[in-house]
C-alpha positions in Angstrom: 82.3 36.6 156.3 79.2 37.7 158.0 76.5 39.7 156.3 77.4 42.8 158.3 81.0 42.6 157.3 80.0 42.2 153.6 77.7 45.2 153.8 80.4 47.3 155.5 83.0 46.3 152.8 80.5 47.1 150.0 79.8 50.5 151.6 83.5 51.3 151.8 84.0 50.3 148.1 81.0 52.4 147.0 82.3 55.5 148.9 85.7 55.1 147.3 84.2 54.7 143.8 82.0 57.8 144.3 85.0 59.8 145.4 87.0 58.6 142.5 84.3 59.5 140.0 84.1 63.0 141.5 87.9 63.4 141.2 87.7 62.1 137.6 85.1 64.7 136.6 87.0 67.5 138.3 90.2 66.4 136.5 88.2 66.2 133.2 86.9 69.8 133.7 90.5 70.9 134.4 91.8 69.1 131.3 89.1 70.8 129.1 90.0 74.2 130.5 93.7 73.6 129.8 93.0 72.2 126.3 91.0 75.2 125.3 93.6 77.6 126.7 96.4 75.8 125.0 94.6 75.7 121.6 94.0 79.5 121.7 97.5 80.2 122.9 99.0 78.0 120.2 96.9 79.6 117.4 97.9 83.1 118.5 101.6 82.2 118.7 101.5 80.5 115.3 100.0 83.6 113.7 102.6 85.8 115.3 105.3 83.4 114.0 103.8 83.6 110.5 103.9 87.4 110.6 107.5 87.7 111.8 108.8 85.0 109.4 107.2 86.5 106.3 107.2 90.1 107.5 103.6 90.4 106.5 100.2 90.5 108.3 98.8 87.3 109.9 95.4 86.6 111.4 93.7 84.3 114.0 90.2 83.3 113.0 87.7 82.5 115.8 84.6 80.7 114.4 81.4 80.6 116.4 79.9 77.4 117.8 77.0 75.9 115.8 74.9 75.6 119.0 75.8 79.0 120.5 76.8 81.8 118.1 78.0 84.0 121.0 80.7 81.4 121.9 83.9 80.4 120.1 84.0 76.9 118.7 87.0 76.8 116.4 90.3 78.7 116.3 93.1 78.7 113.7 95.9 80.9 112.3 96.1 82.3 108.8 99.5 83.5 107.5 101.5 84.0 104.3 103.8 81.4 103.0 106.1 82.0 100.1 105.7 79.3 97.4 107.7 80.7 94.5 110.5 83.3 94.5 112.5 84.2 91.3 115.6 86.4 91.5 116.7 85.7 87.9 120.4 85.9 88.7 122.8 84.6 86.0 123.6 81.4 87.8 119.9 80.4 87.8 119.8 80.2 84.0 120.8 76.7 82.9 119.8 74.2 80.2 116.5 75.7 79.2 115.5 76.1 82.8 115.4 79.0 85.3 115.9 77.9 88.9 113.8 79.5 91.6 114.9 80.3 95.1 112.9 77.4 96.6 114.3 74.7 94.3 111.6 75.1 91.7 112.4 74.8 88.0 110.7 76.9 85.4 110.7 75.5 81.8 111.6 78.1 79.2 109.8 78.5 75.9 112.0 80.5 73.5 115.2 81.9 75.0 115.6 83.1 78.5 118.0 86.0 78.3 119.6 87.6 81.4 119.6 91.4 81.3 120.5 94.2 83.8 117.7 94.3 86.4 116.5 96.6 89.1 118.4 94.4 91.5 121.2 92.3 89.9 120.0 90.4 86.9 116.5 90.4 85.4 114.8 88.2 82.8 114.3 89.6 79.4 111.0 88.6 77.6 110.8 89.3 73.9 107.0 89.5 73.6 107.0 86.9 70.8 108.3 83.5 71.9 109.7 83.7 75.5 107.7 82.6 78.5 108.2 80.4 81.6 106.1 77.6 82.9 106.2 76.2 86.5 104.5 73.1 87.8 104.4 72.9 91.6 102.0 71.2 94.1 102.5 74.2 96.4 100.7 76.4 94.0 97.5 74.3 93.9 97.5 74.3 97.7 96.7 78.0 97.9 93.1 78.2 98.9 92.7 81.0 101.4 94.5 83.7 99.3 97.3 84.5 96.9 99.8 87.3 96.7 101.9 88.2 93.6 104.5 90.9 93.3 107.3 91.7 90.9 109.5 94.5 89.5 108.6 95.1 85.8 110.1 97.2 83.0 107.6 97.1 80.2 109.0 97.8 76.7 107.7 101.0 75.2 107.3 99.4 71.8 104.7 97.1 73.4 102.4 99.9 74.3 99.4 99.2 72.0 95.9 100.3 73.0 94.0 97.2 74.2 97.1 95.0 74.3 97.2 92.7 77.4 100.6 91.8 78.6 100.4 89.1 81.2 102.9 88.9 84.0 101.8 85.8 85.7 98.7 83.6 85.5 97.6 80.1 86.4 96.1 79.3 83.0 94.2 81.0 80.1 91.7 83.9 80.6 88.7 81.6 81.2 88.9 79.6 84.5 91.9 81.5 85.7 93.0 80.8 89.3 95.1 84.0 89.5 96.3 86.6 87.0 98.3 89.8 87.1 98.6 91.7 83.9 99.5 95.1 82.3 96.8 96.5 80.0 97.7 99.0 77.3 94.6 101.1 77.6 96.3 104.5 77.1 98.8 105.7 74.5 101.4 106.7 77.1 101.1 104.2 80.0 99.9 100.8 81.1 97.3 100.1 83.8 97.4 97.1 86.1 94.7 94.4 86.1 94.2 91.5 88.4 91.8 88.6 88.6 91.2 85.5 90.7 88.7 82.6 90.4 87.0 81.4 93.5 85.0 78.2 94.0 81.4 78.5 95.0 79.8 75.1 95.5 81.5 73.7 92.4 80.7 76.7 90.2 83.1 79.5 89.4 83.0 83.2 90.4 85.4 85.6 88.7 86.6 88.6 90.6 88.5 91.2 88.6 89.8 94.7 89.2 91.3 97.1 86.6 94.0 99.3 88.2 93.8 103.1 87.9 97.4 103.9 88.8 99.5 104.1 85.6 102.6 102.0 85.0 105.0 103.9 82.8 106.9 102.1 80.0 110.7 102.2 79.8 111.3 102.3 83.6 111.1 100.0 86.6 107.8 99.7 88.6 106.9 97.5 91.5 103.5 95.9 90.9 101.5 93.6 93.3 98.2 91.9 93.7 96.7 90.5 96.9 93.5 88.4 97.2 92.4 87.0 100.5 89.4 85.9 102.4 88.6 88.7 104.7 86.0 87.6 107.3 82.3 88.2 107.0 80.0 91.1 106.3 77.1 92.2 108.4 74.8 89.6 106.8 77.2 86.7 107.6 78.4 86.3 104.0 82.1 85.5 103.4 84.1 88.4 102.0 86.9 88.2 99.4 89.2 91.2 99.0 91.2 92.0 95.9 93.8 94.7 96.1 96.3 96.1 93.5 99.4 98.1 94.2 101.7 100.1 91.9 105.0 101.4 93.5 103.3 101.0 97.0 100.2 103.0 96.0 97.1 101.0 96.7 94.1 100.9 94.5 90.7 101.0 96.0 90.2 97.4 97.1 87.4 95.4 95.6 85.3 93.5 98.2 83.0 90.8 97.0 80.3 89.2 99.2 78.1 86.8 97.3 75.6 85.0 99.5 76.7 81.5 100.4 80.1 81.6 98.7 83.2 80.3 100.6 85.5 82.7 98.7 88.2 79.9 98.7 90.3 79.9 95.5 89.2 77.3 93.0 91.2 74.0 92.8 93.5 74.3 89.8 96.3 72.0 88.9 97.3 73.9 85.7 101.0 75.1 85.6 101.8 78.6 86.5 102.7 80.8 83.4 105.2 83.7 83.7 105.1 86.1 80.7 102.0 84.8 78.9 98.3 84.2 79.4 98.3 81.6 76.7 97.7 84.1 73.9 99.5 87.4 74.7 103.1 87.5 75.8 104.9 90.1 78.0 107.5 92.2 76.4 110.1 93.8 78.7 112.0 92.7 81.8 110.9 91.0 85.0 112.9 91.0 88.3 112.2 89.7 91.8 109.0 87.8 91.2 107.5 86.5 94.4 104.3 84.4 94.8 102.9 83.7 98.3 99.7 82.2 99.6 97.5 82.6 102.6 97.6 79.2 104.4 95.8 78.0 107.4 97.5 76.5 110.4 96.1 73.6 112.5 92.4 74.0 113.3 91.5 73.5 117.0 88.0 72.6 118.1 87.4 73.9 121.6 85.9 71.4 124.2 82.2 71.6 124.4 82.3 71.8 128.3 84.0 75.2 128.1 82.6 78.6 127.3 85.0 80.7 125.3 84.2 84.4 124.4 86.3 86.8 122.5 86.8 90.5 122.9 88.4 91.2 119.5 89.7 94.6 120.5 87.4 96.5 118.2 88.4 94.8 114.9 85.9 95.1 112.1 85.7 91.4 111.3 86.0 89.9 114.8 89.5 88.4 114.0 92.9 88.9 115.7 95.3 90.8 113.4 99.1 90.9 113.7 101.2 93.3 111.6 104.4 92.4 109.8 106.4 93.0 112.9 104.4 90.5 115.0 102.6 93.3 116.9 98.9 93.7 117.3 97.8 95.7 114.3 96.7 99.2 115.4 95.0 99.8 112.1 92.6 96.9 112.9 92.3 97.1 116.7 91.5 99.9 119.2 92.5 98.0 122.3 94.2 94.7 123.2 92.5 91.4 122.4 91.1 89.1 125.2 89.9 85.5 125.2 88.0 84.4 128.3 87.7 80.6 128.9 85.3 79.3 131.5 84.8 75.6 132.5 81.0 75.1 132.2 80.5 73.2 135.5 82.7 74.8 138.2 83.0 78.2 136.4 86.8 78.3 136.7 88.2 81.2 134.5 91.4 81.6 132.4 92.2 84.5 130.2 94.4 84.8 127.2 95.4 88.4 126.2 97.3 89.8 123.2 98.9 93.1 124.1 100.0 95.9 121.8 103.4 94.3 121.3 101.8 91.1 120.1 102.8 89.2 123.2 100.5 86.3 124.2 99.7 86.4 128.0 97.8 83.7 130.0 96.2 84.5 133.3 94.4 82.5 136.0 91.2 84.5 136.2 90.8 88.0 134.8 94.0 89.8 133.6 95.3 92.8 135.5 93.9 96.2 134.4 97.3 97.5 133.3 98.0 97.4 129.5 
């Protein structure tokens, strides 16, 4: 092989290599654009599935990038997941246990007595010895939020001023993870009280809210408590919201925004108590007790060589909200939601839009102007 032939061969190889590198980088940019689009689409569809399955609101969180606060770096879905559900039908009472709808067993202290309920059979608690205790790994996994609801028939004879009649709690009144209770603060009715304990860098922060809507004795009432992380305030601090409801009427929610707090529920492996807070016991009937948690789906980190911006449709907290029907929540949004994904080098654009029906649409370039 002559020197000229060798140089020609090396030139051809160099040209092919340069072309291959260029093709590789173009493909890499395309992969990054597709990966970011798929992650956003997956988070949105996951949240919508959460909402439809549990018939309750769900959220998509878009966290900013550490190096560019105006761009989205992480996305994930938040939705409710039922972890305990007790119907208290007669066939669920067996051998000192009460069986839950999800295969959980509650150990009975005292005697678990079936009694006519609001729907089918209820559990009668005597206020002296009867209570239930549940150990479940699912309960300790609730970090983002907790939801408790039940139908209750408080016994009129238990109406003593200052008496605290616990419906459900994680442990005693001190480091309680969640607690919903009736408080006998008036001679003629009970008020509803709720509390959660959130972790803040290893220390504890107690959030409590005393209800104002009365719960009458001697009749059925539906009571509920909801605690959830609710985005950030104007100063960038995490918000935790605690809401109480009696027969569908909502109390003024308590929003807490301590600087630097994550507002995640504190780790707690204590059993869940039904009917007692460790000292006081509930006297009356309980029916249809349901406990759910706000759980996070898979977290997607968006590729650094993409630029992702979010038009959150006017939502207060910059998140995407679905209602219990899987539609975009009109109480939270004033217009459809739009993600714009741009590859940093060649400026290719893809758009992901959530319309009013909650459908997730993907477009090459900008979406059409029709809604």
